[in-house]
Structure formats: C-alpha cells, structure tokens
C-alpha positions as CSV (number, residue, x, y, z in Angstrom):
1,S,-101.4,164.6,19.5
2,A,-102.3,161.3,17.6
3,C,-105.8,162.5,18.3
4,S,-105.9,165.9,17.6
5,N,-107.0,167.5,14.1
6,G,-104.9,168.6,11.9
7,K,-106.6,171.4,10.7
8,A,-107.3,172.8,14.0
9,N,-103.5,172.5,14.2
10,K,-103.1,174.6,11.1
11,T,-105.3,177.4,12.3
12,K,-102.9,177.9,15.2
13,A,-99.7,177.8,13.5
14,A,-100.8,180.4,11.3
15,G,-101.9,182.5,14.8
16,L,-98.6,182.3,15.3
17,E,-97.3,183.7,11.9
18,E,-99.3,187.1,12.4
19,K,-97.8,187.6,16.0
20,A,-94.3,187.6,14.9
21,L,-92.2,191.1,15.0
22,P,-89.7,192.6,12.7
23,V,-86.7,192.8,14.8
24,R,-83.3,194.8,13.6
25,V,-80.1,193.9,14.4
26,V,-77.3,196.7,15.6
27,T,-73.7,196.4,16.6
28,V,-73.5,197.8,20.1
29,E,-71.0,200.9,20.3
30,A,-70.2,203.5,23.0
31,R,-71.6,207.1,22.2
32,Q,-71.5,210.8,23.7
33,V,-75.1,212.4,24.6
34,R,-74.5,215.6,24.5
35,R,-76.8,217.6,26.8
36,T,-78.3,221.3,26.1
37,V,-79.4,223.0,29.4
38,E,-80.5,226.6,28.3
39,S,-79.8,229.2,31.5
40,V,-79.7,232.9,32.0
41,G,-76.4,234.7,33.6
42,S,-73.2,236.6,32.7
43,L,-69.9,235.3,32.0
44,F,-67.0,236.9,33.2
45,A,-63.2,235.9,32.3
46,Y,-60.5,234.7,34.1
47,D,-58.1,237.8,33.5
48,E,-59.2,241.2,32.7
49,V,-57.5,244.5,31.8
50,V,-58.0,247.6,30.5
51,V,-55.7,248.1,27.7
52,S,-54.3,251.8,27.3
53,S,-50.9,253.7,26.2
54,E,-49.0,255.7,29.2
55,V,-47.9,258.6,26.5
56,D,-50.3,260.9,23.9
57,G,-50.3,261.0,20.5
58,R,-52.1,259.5,17.7
59,A,-52.2,255.4,17.0
60,D,-50.3,254.7,13.8
61,K,-51.1,250.5,13.5
62,V,-53.7,248.9,15.3
63,L,-52.2,245.1,14.6
64,V,-54.7,242.9,16.5
65,D,-58.8,243.1,16.2
66,V,-61.4,242.0,18.7
67,G,-61.8,238.1,19.5
68,D,-58.0,237.8,18.1
69,H,-55.7,235.5,20.2
70,V,-52.4,237.2,21.8
71,T,-50.1,236.0,23.7
72,K,-48.1,238.3,26.5
73,G,-45.7,241.2,25.3
74,Q,-47.5,241.4,21.6
75,T,-47.3,244.7,20.1
76,L,-51.1,245.3,20.3
77,V,-51.2,249.3,19.2
78,E,-48.3,251.9,18.0
79,I,-48.7,255.3,18.7
80,L,-46.7,257.1,16.0
81,P,-43.5,257.4,17.7
82,I,-41.8,260.6,15.7
83,E,-41.6,263.3,18.4
84,F,-40.5,260.4,21.2
85,K,-38.0,259.2,19.2
86,L,-36.4,262.8,18.3
87,A,-36.4,263.6,21.9
88,A,-34.9,260.2,22.7
89,E,-32.1,261.2,20.5
90,Q,-31.9,265.0,21.9
91,Q,-31.7,263.8,25.8
92,A,-28.7,261.3,24.4
93,A,-27.0,264.7,22.8
94,M,-27.6,266.8,25.9
95,L,-25.6,263.6,28.1
96,E,-23.0,263.4,25.8
97,E,-22.3,267.0,25.7
98,A,-22.2,267.2,29.5
99,R,-19.9,264.2,29.9
100,A,-17.7,265.5,27.1
101,K,-17.3,268.6,29.4
102,L,-16.2,266.4,32.4
103,G,-13.5,265.1,29.6
104,L,-15.4,261.7,29.4
105,A,-15.2,260.3,25.8
106,E,-17.7,257.6,24.8
107,G,-16.4,254.2,26.2
108,D,-15.2,256.1,29.8
109,G,-17.1,254.8,32.9
110,E,-17.9,257.1,35.2
111,L,-15.9,259.8,37.2
112,K,-16.3,259.0,40.7
113,D,-13.6,261.2,42.4
114,P,-14.0,264.9,40.8
115,T,-10.2,265.5,41.5
116,Q,-9.2,263.1,39.1
117,A,-10.3,265.6,35.9
118,A,-8.6,266.8,33.8
119,A,-9.5,270.7,34.6
120,V,-8.8,269.5,38.3
121,K,-5.5,268.2,37.8
122,K,-4.7,271.3,35.3
123,A,-5.1,273.4,38.3
124,A,-4.0,271.4,40.7
125,A,-1.0,271.5,38.8
126,D,-0.2,275.0,39.0
127,L,-1.4,275.4,42.4
128,A,2.0,273.2,43.5
129,N,3.9,275.3,41.1
130,A,3.0,278.4,42.4
131,R,2.8,277.3,46.3
132,Q,6.7,276.4,45.7
133,K,7.4,280.0,44.1
134,F,5.6,281.5,46.8
135,Q,7.6,279.5,49.7
136,R,10.7,280.1,47.7
137,T,9.8,284.1,47.7
138,K,8.7,284.0,51.2
139,E,12.0,282.8,52.2
140,L,14.4,284.9,50.2
141,T,11.8,288.1,51.3
142,E,12.8,286.8,55.1
143,Q,16.5,286.8,54.4
144,G,16.4,290.5,52.4
145,L,16.9,289.1,49.3
146,L,13.8,289.9,47.4
147,P,11.6,293.4,47.6
148,K,8.2,293.2,49.8
149,Q,6.3,293.6,46.4
150,T,7.5,290.9,44.7
151,Y,6.2,288.6,47.7
152,D,3.0,290.5,47.4
153,E,2.6,289.7,43.9
154,D,3.3,285.9,44.7
155,E,1.0,285.7,47.7
156,A,-1.5,286.7,45.3
157,N,-0.9,284.7,42.4
158,Y,-0.8,281.9,45.2
159,K,-4.0,282.7,46.3
160,A,-5.8,283.0,43.2
161,L,-4.6,279.7,42.0
162,K,-6.3,278.1,44.7
163,A,-9.4,279.6,44.6
164,S,-9.1,278.6,41.2
165,Y,-8.6,274.6,42.4
166,D,-11.7,275.3,44.7
167,L,-13.5,276.6,41.7
168,A,-12.4,273.9,39.3
169,V,-13.6,270.7,41.8
170,Q,-17.1,272.6,42.2
171,D,-17.0,273.0,38.5
172,V,-16.6,269.3,38.3
173,R,-19.0,268.5,40.8
174,N,-21.9,270.4,39.2
175,L,-21.1,268.3,36.0
176,Q,-21.4,265.0,37.4
177,A,-24.9,266.2,39.1
178,A,-25.6,267.8,35.7
179,I,-24.5,263.9,34.1
180,K,-26.9,262.4,36.5
181,E,-29.5,264.9,35.8
182,Q,-29.0,264.5,31.9
183,R,-29.3,260.4,32.5
184,A,-32.9,260.3,34.1
185,M,-34.0,262.5,31.4
186,K,-32.8,260.3,28.9
187,D,-33.8,257.0,30.8
188,L,-36.9,258.4,31.2
189,A,-37.6,259.7,27.2
190,D,-36.3,256.3,26.2
191,K,-39.4,254.9,28.2
192,K,-41.9,257.2,26.8
193,L,-40.3,255.9,23.6
194,R,-41.1,251.8,24.6
195,D,-44.1,253.2,25.6
196,T,-45.3,254.2,22.1
197,K,-46.2,250.6,21.8
198,I,-48.7,249.0,23.5
199,L,-48.5,245.5,24.3
200,A,-50.3,242.8,25.7
201,P,-50.2,242.5,29.6
202,F,-51.1,238.5,29.2
203,D,-52.1,235.5,27.0
204,G,-55.6,236.2,25.9
C-alpha cells in the first residue's frame, strides 16, 4: 500500500460511491392478503321456503322487505282479520249456546254422564214418582179397591214418563255431540284467525 499511487486510490473510491444503492428501512408486520377469484356459477341458500297464506284475504300489513333479517316466528304479513275474527266470535257464541242448553255454566267442566244433566234428573224423579204410584194402584186394583180405569190411567202415565226419560237422555247425548261439533268448528275458526298472520318458519 505504501507504493500505491494516491490518485489511483481516489479514482477507485469514487467508483464505489457511484455504485451505492438507496435503501428504505421499514418495520416488519403481518398483513392479510386478499385474493380475488372470478368464477361463474349459481348460489343456493341452505334453507329455502315459499311463504304463503293458508287463508284467503287481502294483505293488510307487510312488515318486512326483501333482504331484511327475520327470526323464526316473526310476523311477515298480516291478512285483514275482520271476517275471521267475527267468524271465531260466532262459533264461540254457538258453543256457549249448546253448553247452556245442556245446563253447563261458563266455568263448568264437561258432562260425561248424560244421567247427571238437570233435565234427565227431573225426568228420572218424575219417572220414579209415577212408578211408585203405578205400583200402589196395581196392588189396590188387584185387591179390588180401585177401578180398572184408574189402573189404566196410572199405567199409561208411567209408560209416558218412561218414554220422556229415555227421550231426555237421548236429547242430552245429542247436545253432547253438538258441543263436540261446535268446539271443533270454534277451533277451526280460531286457527283461521291465527293464520291471518304469516310467520317466518326459520331465521333468515
């Protein structure tokens, strides 16, 4: 190095300075790189359903729009309920009328035994009284103490009251059947009234 030419060293140093590259220093950090892929196809939902009304009528209220988020059981559309409400009230009144004919108050339970109805109990009491009277008349007639006409009248009265008792029992059974029919009609009317609200079958 002692023998080297000073001018040559300066030229060499100048050449190194010309080859220097600028460097930018940054801190390393993690980033998410989003990748976009273009494709052609169709999208299908996990759950799909056709929402419709089970009753006929005019849509009164539409409570949601396309794209809204709904939860299961949420009301989507309301059908005008006036006619269905009146029909349900009418069926309820007819059911109460049938129960009243059977002698059942609003808070009373169902009548299982027809013989426990008020009309049947009255017919049974009248029949028991006529049976006792007919038995006494029969005994006295056999002893010759009463005329045959009195026996015939009491016998006819006993048979008529027995027929009235059987008829009362049959009437109660008919009323029981009518109550079942009216209850079924009321349940159907109540269902139609509930169906005026179209509900979401699941979240979506």
